C-alpha positions in Angstrom: -7.7 12.4 20.2 -4.1 13.4 20.7 -1.0 12.4 18.7 0.6 10.2 21.4 1.8 6.7 20.6 0.5 5.3 23.8 -3.1 6.5 23.2 -3.0 5.3 19.6 -1.9 1.8 20.7 -4.4 1.6 23.5 -7.2 2.7 21.2 -6.2 0.2 18.7 -6.0 -2.6 21.3 -9.5 -1.6 22.3 -10.5 -2.5 18.8 -11.5 1.0 17.8 -12.2 1.4 14.1 -10.9 4.9 13.8 -8.5 7.4 15.2 -8.9 11.1 14.3 -7.1 14.0 15.9 -8.9 16.7 17.8 -7.7 19.4 15.5 -9.1 17.7 12.4 -11.2 19.8 10.0 -14.9 19.0 9.7 -14.3 17.2 6.4 -11.9 14.9 8.1 -14.5 14.0 10.6 -17.0 13.3 7.9 -14.4 11.2 6.0 -13.6 9.3 9.2 -17.3 8.5 9.8 -17.9 7.4 6.3 -14.8 5.2 6.3 -15.8 3.5 9.6 -19.4 3.1 8.5 -18.0 1.2 5.4 -16.4 -1.3 7.8 -12.9 0.1 7.1 -10.4 1.5 9.6 -9.8 5.3 9.5 -6.6 6.9 10.8 -5.8 10.5 10.5 -3.0 10.9 7.9 -0.5 12.0 10.6 -1.4 9.0 12.7 -1.0 6.5 9.8 2.3 8.1 8.9 3.6 7.7 12.4 2.4 4.1 12.6 3.9 3.0 9.3 7.2 4.7 10.1 7.3 3.0 13.5 6.4 -0.4 11.9 9.1 -0.1 9.2 11.7 0.9 11.7 11.0 -2.3 13.7 11.1 -4.6 10.8 14.0 -7.0 10.7 14.1 -7.8 7.1 17.5 -8.8 5.7 18.5 -7.0 2.5 20.2 -9.3 0.1 23.7 -8.4 -0.8 25.1 -8.3 -4.4 26.6 -11.8 -4.0 23.1 -13.3 -3.5 21.8 -11.4 -6.5 24.7 -12.7 -8.6 23.6 -16.2 -7.8 20.3 -15.7 -9.7 19.9 -17.1 -13.2 19.3 -14.8 -16.2 15.5 -15.7 -16.1 15.3 -15.1 -12.4 16.8 -11.6 -12.8 14.4 -10.9 -15.6 11.4 -11.9 -13.5 12.8 -9.8 -10.6 13.2 -6.8 -12.8 9.6 -7.2 -14.0 8.3 -7.5 -10.5 10.3 -4.5 -9.3 8.5 -2.3 -11.8 11.0 -1.9 -14.6 8.3 -3.3 -16.9 4.5 -3.3 -16.4 3.8 -6.5 -18.4 
């Protein structure tokens, strides 16, 4: 297929389980077939990058300002820092 948003969206709406670009290497075609046969969705890496970037751009998630973070208790900040990856345990 081609790298056009309209085609990607139409294909997805038609419930296709995969989208691979026409210029993909033969290994990419094999990987796509194996993925779809495993009941997973396959998107060429360029396509998945495009979709994720578009999705993130359209998200309307408020980012907390420092005043809200200052309202957290010491324990809440500790848990938040653990969740954010400062500690693994």
